[in-house]
N, C-alpha and C positions, 0 to 999 in steps of 0.2 A: 494344192495350196494356192491361194490367191496371189496374183502378181503385185508388185509394189512399184509405185512411181513417185519419186521425190518424197519418200517417207510416208506415203499414204497407201492404203490397201485398195487394190483394184479388183472388183468382183469378176467372176467369169463372164458377166455380161458387159464388162467394161465400165461399170459405175464406180466412182470413187466413194470409199467408205471412210470411216473415222481415221484421222491422222495417227501415226504411230510414234511421232517424235522425230528428232533429228537423226539422220543416218550416221551410225558410228563407223569406226575403222578398225575394230578388233581383228577382223579377218586379215588385214594387212600386217598386223603384229605377228600373226601366225606365219604369213608369207615371209616376213623378215627372219623369223627363227629358222624356217626352211632354207632360206638363202644363206644364212650364217653357217648352218651345218654343212651345206653343200660346198661352201667356200673352204671350210676346214678340210673336208673330204678331199678336195682337189689339190690343196697344198700338200697333204700327205702323199698323194699319188705322184706329184711332180718331183719330190725331193730326190729320188733315185736317179731320174734322168738328168737332173741338174748337177749332181755330184759325180756323174759317170766319168768325167775327165780325171777326177781325183782317184776314183776307184780303178780306172784303167791302169794307173801307175801302181797302185797298191796290190791289186788282185791279178793284173796282167791277163784279164779275161778276153775272149774273142767276142766279136759281134754275135756269133751264134750262142755263146754262153749267156751273154746279156739278154738276148732275145728269149732264151729259155727261162731265165729268171722272171722276165716280164710276163711270159706266157704262163708261168706258175701262178702269178697273181690273177691273170685272166681266168684260168681254170677254176681256181678257188672262188673267185668272184661269181662265176656262173653258178656254182653250188650254193654260195651265200645268197644270191638273188632268189633262187628257187626256194630255199629253205625259209628265208625271211618273208617271202611273199605269202607262204602258208602261215607262218607264225604270226604275222601282222593281221591277216584276216581272221585268225583264230583268237588272238589275245588283245588285239587293238593297236592302234597307231602309237599311242603314248608309250606303252610298254615296249613295243617292238623297236621304236626309234631309239629309246634309251639303252636297250640291250645292245643294239648295233653300234652306236657311237662309243659306248664303253669298251666294247670288244676291239674295235679298230684302233682306239686310242692306246690301249695296252699293247697291241701288235705294233703300232708305229714306234713306240718307245723301245720295243724289243729289238728293233733294227740296230740300235746303238750298242747292243751287246754282241754283235756278230762281226766276223772279220774274214770270211771265206765265201766262195761262190755258193757252196752248199748252205751256209748260214743265211745268206740273203735269199736263197731259194725258199727256205723254210719260213723266214720272216715274211716274205711276200705272200706265201700261202695263207698265213694267219691274217694278214692285212686284208686280203681279198675276201676271206670268209666274213670278216666283220663288216667291211664296207658294203656288202651285199644288201644291207637293210636300208640304205639311204634313199634310193629312188622309189621302191615300193611304199615306204613310209611317206615320202614327200608327195607323191602323186595321189595317194589315198587321202592324205590330209587336205590337199587341194580340192579333191572331189567333194569332201565333206564340208569345206568352208567356203566354197565359191560356186555361184551358179554357172551354167555353161557359158554364158556370154563373157564371163571374166576369167575363165580357166586358162585360156591360152596366154593371156597377159600374166596371170599369176604364175603359171608354169615357166614362162620366159624369165620372169624376175628371179624366182628361186633358182632356175636352171642357169642363170647368168653367174651364179656362184661358181660354176665350173670354170667360167672364164676369169672371174675375179681371183679365184684360187690359183689358177694357172698364171695370172698376171702378178699376183703378190709374190708367189714362190720365187721366180727369177730375180725379183727385186730384193728379197731378204735372205734367201737360202745361201747363195754364194758368199754373202758377207758374213753370215753366221758360221758357215763351214770354214772359211778362211781364217776367222778370228778365234773361234772356240773349238774347231774340229767338226767334221761332218756329222759326228754322233749327236752334237747339240741340236742340229736342225730337226732330227727325228724326235728328240725328247720334247722340244718346244711344241711340235705339232700335237703330240699326245696330250700335253697339258692343256692345250687349247680345246681339245675335245671334251675333257672333263669339266672345264669351265662352262662350256655350252650346256651341260646337263643342269647346272644351277639355274639356268633360264628356262629350259624346256619343262622341267618337272612342275614348277609352280604356274607357268603361264599357259600350258597346252592342255586342252581336253576337247571333246566333241562339243559343238555349239550349245546343245541343250543343257550342258553341265557348267557353262560359264555364266555366273550370276551377273556379271557386269555387262553382258551382251544386251544391247538395246533391242526393243521390239522391232523397230524399223529394220535394223541390220539383220536380225534373225529372220524376218519375213523375206528380206532380199536374198539371203543365203539359200532359203528353201523355196525360191520363186519358180523353179522349174516344176511344171505340173506333173512330170513323169518321175520326179525324184522324191524320196522320202526324207533325205537329209540326216539319217541316223546311221550309226556305225553298227550294223548287225555283225555279230561274231559267230563263226561256225566254220565247219570244214567244207571246202569246195574242192571237188576232185579235179586234179590236173588233167586226167584223161578225159573227163567230161568236157572241160573247157576246150580241149584240143579237137573235139568233134565239130567245133564251129569254125567256119572259114574266117570269121572276124578275128579270132585268136591268131590264126595263121598269118593274117595280114600284118599284124604287129610283130609276130615272131620273125617272119622272113625279113621284114624291113629292118629290124634291129640287127639281125645276123649280117646283113649286107652293108649297113652304113655305120654301125658303131665302130668297126675296125678302123675306119678313117680317123675318127677322133682319137682313138687309142694310139694310132700311129703318130699323130701330131704331138700328143703328150709325151710319148716315149722317145721319139727320134729327132725332133726338131733341134735340140741343142747339139746333137751329134751331126746333123745335116750342116748346120752353120760352121761347125768346127772342121769337118772333113772336106767339105766342098768349097768353103770360103775362108778357111784359116782363122776363124774367130774363136778365141778361147772363152772360158766361162765368164770372164769380166766383160769382154767386148761384145759378146752375143746377148748379154742380159738386156740391154736397152732395146734390141730388136725383138726379143721375146716379150718383153713388157708391152711394147708397142703393138705387137700382134694381138695379144689378149685384151688390150684396151680397146682396140678396134672391134674385136669380136664381141666384147661386152656391150658396147653401144649399139651395134647393128643388129645383134641377135634379139635384144629387147624390142627393137622396132619390128622385127619379124614376127614376134609373138603378138605385139599390139595390133598390127595391121589386119590380121584375120579377124580379131574381135571387133575392130572398127567396121570391117565389111559386113559383119552380121548386124551391127547396129544400123547400117544403111539399108537393111532389109534383105541381104543375101542370106540364103540358107546356110546352115553350118557346113553342110557338105560342099557347097560351091565355094565358100570362103576358104575352108581348110585346103581343099584340093588345088585351088588357084595359087594359094600361097606356097604349098609344097612343091608345085611344079616350077614356080619362079625360083624358089630356093635351090632346087635341083640344078637348074640352068646356071645359077651363080657359081657353082663349083667348077664348071668347065674351064674358066680362064687359068686355073692352076697348072694346066698343061705347059704353060710358058715359064714356070717359076725357075727352072734351072738355066734359062737363057737370058735372064735380066739381072740388073744390079741388086745390091742388098735391099735398098728401100722399096723398089718396085716389087721385089720378092716378098717383103713384109706385107705390102698391100694385097698381093694375090693370095697369100696364105691367110691373111686376116679376112679377106672376102670369103674364101672357101670355109674357114672356120665359123664365120658368122652364119653362112648359109646352113652349115651343118647344125648349129645350135638352134636356129630358127626352125629348121626342119624337125629337129628332135623335140622341141617344145610342142609343136603341133602334132607330131606323131604320138607323143605321150597323151595329149589331150584327146586324141581319137579313142583311146581306151575308155575314158570316162564318158565320152559321147555315146559309146555303143554298149557298154557293159553296166549291169547293176552295180551299185557302190560296194556291196559286200563281196564282189569278185575282183575288184580293181587291183588290189595288191597282188593277188595270185597271177593275174594276167601280166602285170608289170614284171613280176618275178620270172615268168616263163620267157617273156620277150627279152628281159635283161640277161637271162641265162644264155639265150641264143646269141645276143650281141657279144657277150663275154667269150663264148666259144669261138665266134667268128674272129674276135680280137686275138685270142690265143693262137689260132691258126695263122693269122696275118703277122703276128709278132715273130713266130718261128720262121715263117717264110721270109720276112724282112731280114732277119739276122743272117740266114743262109745266103740270100741273094746278095746282100752287101759284102759278105765275106768273099763271094765269087767275084764280084766286080772289083773289090779291093785287090784281089790277087792279080787281076788284069790291069791294075793301076788306073782304073776308070770308075771310081766310086760315084761320080756325078751321073754317069749313065744308069747306074743302079737306082739312084734316087729318081731319075726321070721315069723309069719303069713304074716305080711305086706311086709317084704323083699321077701318072696316067691312069692307074687303077682307081685311085681316089676320084679322079675327075668324072668318070662315067658311072660310078657306083650308084649315084642318086637317081639319075634318069631311068636306068634299068629298073631300079627298085620302085620308082614311082608307078610305072606301068604294071608291075606285078602286084603292088599294093592296091591299085585301082581295080584290077580284075578280082581280087579277093574281097575287097570292101568297096563296092561302087557307091554306097551311101553310108553316112555316119548317123545312124539312128539307134536309139536304145531298143534292144530286144529283150523279151522276158525269159528269165531262166528259173523263176521260182518253182515251177512244177518239177523241173529236172532236179533242182537242188534238194527238194524235199525227199526225193527218192534215194539220195546218196546215203 
């Protein structure tokens, strides 16, 4: 398809043809919907970590039991990612996302009905299964609605919902829990998910089915010459995808780095309480500050690689340069247990920002390399690997902290955990580079027809 420049069509020879009118912004409305869903998703995930001090008293569970409950979510999330990846490629993004958020909203509200460790275990299983549809849907929608040069920025914006959700949660969940009971926080999160559906169903569809989409914006969305811009639906075999090293580049990277983010979400409130004596009220301002910092810096991390491509850098060079810098930015977290509260906030915020910028660019490499009708399946495979890695790390974290708690040195336990986080990205970067030295679209049509 011809490229567009300032609302005009540019032919393959570089000649400007008839103007298409003013460039619209409907694609950014879609990005806003993805951002809102991801924000709700991460508010849901944070609630349990934030009310852990209350449940510690009510349930009297150990770190190991809490870790097992969080691991149950991760295991179910892995299955949900894999299943929804297939479901979305088969039935489309609009249906897939709607089913996912309806399922996780019901599961969120179900938490209010339980009062035991086993009850929370089962509720987290249900939540994980439902939330598995968020990222396969969002990444595929981004691939359908944005050209390659804008995908990293669009991904960073909607992915910043993970930070905003994690920022909003400590600001409102403790207040809700202390005034109306911890059950009310889960009910409110579930209601928010159902309200989102009232926006998603009328506003979302593939570009060619949106009547109000202008010609200039439509041409811009489809401006990549190697992209068709349609949502082909059909079965793509997971085993066929796993025969490509490009798939493994994403799968391995998710397995090794996603656990770091899950660790932050699940254990930071406990870290501030156990090592610094800060209760749920006093740690809230630190947590909000951390995720505010992450939100701002992570969007910049997604923007900068797109800016480099506009300067003439290749997609490969821009993405890899950014990902290497982001990997290095996690290293200072090694010092987090040796500094005061606010320096710790900065170091954790920097590491979290680097993770989210890394993650946004890592997601974008899938749409850089794979045909659009396979994107959700690949995201599902990688997300499953990340969730399995998170499940393993959650169980390891709980057992390690119980061990160091028994030694009356829980701070040393957290030092071990932050050290693992610090080096995870550099190691992953080099493995990822070996598996995917270039981010270029390769053709799978011949193989898919044989499935």
